[in-house]
C-alpha positions as CSV (number, residue, x, y, z in Angstrom):
1,M,0.0,0.0,0.0
2,T,1.1,3.5,-0.9
3,S,0.2,6.5,1.3
4,L,-1.4,9.5,-0.3
5,N,-2.3,13.0,1.0
6,L,-4.7,14.9,-1.1
7,T,-5.8,18.5,-1.1
8,I,-9.5,18.8,-2.2
9,E,-11.0,22.0,-3.4
10,G,-14.7,22.8,-3.3
11,M,-15.5,21.0,0.0
12,T,-17.4,23.2,2.5
13,C,-19.3,20.9,4.9
14,E,-19.8,17.5,6.4
15,H,-22.0,16.5,3.5
16,C,-19.0,17.0,1.2
17,V,-16.8,14.9,3.6
18,R,-19.4,12.1,3.5
19,A,-19.6,12.2,-0.3
20,V,-15.9,12.1,-0.8
21,R,-15.3,9.4,1.9
22,G,-18.1,7.2,0.4
23,R,-16.7,7.5,-3.1
24,L,-13.2,6.7,-2.0
25,E,-14.4,3.7,0.0
26,R,-16.0,2.4,-3.2
27,T,-12.8,2.7,-5.2
28,P,-11.0,-0.6,-5.6
29,G,-7.7,-0.8,-3.8
30,V,-8.3,2.3,-1.6
31,K,-8.2,2.3,2.2
32,V,-9.4,5.7,3.6
33,D,-7.6,6.9,6.7
34,D,-9.2,10.3,7.1
35,V,-11.3,12.8,5.2
36,Q,-11.8,16.4,6.3
37,V,-13.1,19.5,4.6
38,G,-10.3,20.2,2.1
39,S,-8.2,17.1,2.5
40,A,-8.0,13.3,2.5
41,K,-5.4,10.9,3.7
42,L,-5.5,7.4,2.3
43,E,-3.6,4.4,1.2
44,Y,-3.9,2.7,-2.1
45,D,-2.7,-0.5,-3.9
46,P,-0.9,0.6,-7.1
47,A,-1.8,-2.8,-8.6
48,K,-5.5,-1.9,-8.4
49,T,-5.6,1.9,-8.9
50,D,-3.5,5.0,-9.3
51,V,-3.5,8.6,-8.4
52,D,-5.3,9.7,-11.6
53,E,-8.1,7.3,-10.9
54,I,-8.4,8.4,-7.3
55,E,-8.5,12.1,-8.4
56,S,-11.1,11.2,-11.1
57,A,-13.3,9.5,-8.5
58,I,-13.3,12.6,-6.4
59,A,-14.0,14.7,-9.5
60,D,-17.1,12.5,-10.1
61,E,-18.4,13.9,-6.8
62,G,-17.8,17.5,-8.0
63,Y,-14.6,18.3,-6.3
64,T,-11.0,19.0,-7.5
65,A,-8.3,16.9,-5.9
66,F,-4.5,17.0,-6.2
67,V,-1.6,15.6,-4.4
68,A,-0.7,17.7,-1.4
69,G,2.8,18.9,-1.4
């Protein structure tokens, strides 16, 4: 598993947090550690998914995600 910290733009409330957490939990190979307004910490299996797919999953919920750095 590879650790990943994301910055997520467009989140404003707990509904946003639940939407992002739920979508990440449904993404194969992803283990969610924490989701807060504006960020997410997770681990993923590179054999099952990659950063682009994770960012795309979050975009499907209406938010913009990128690797925190």
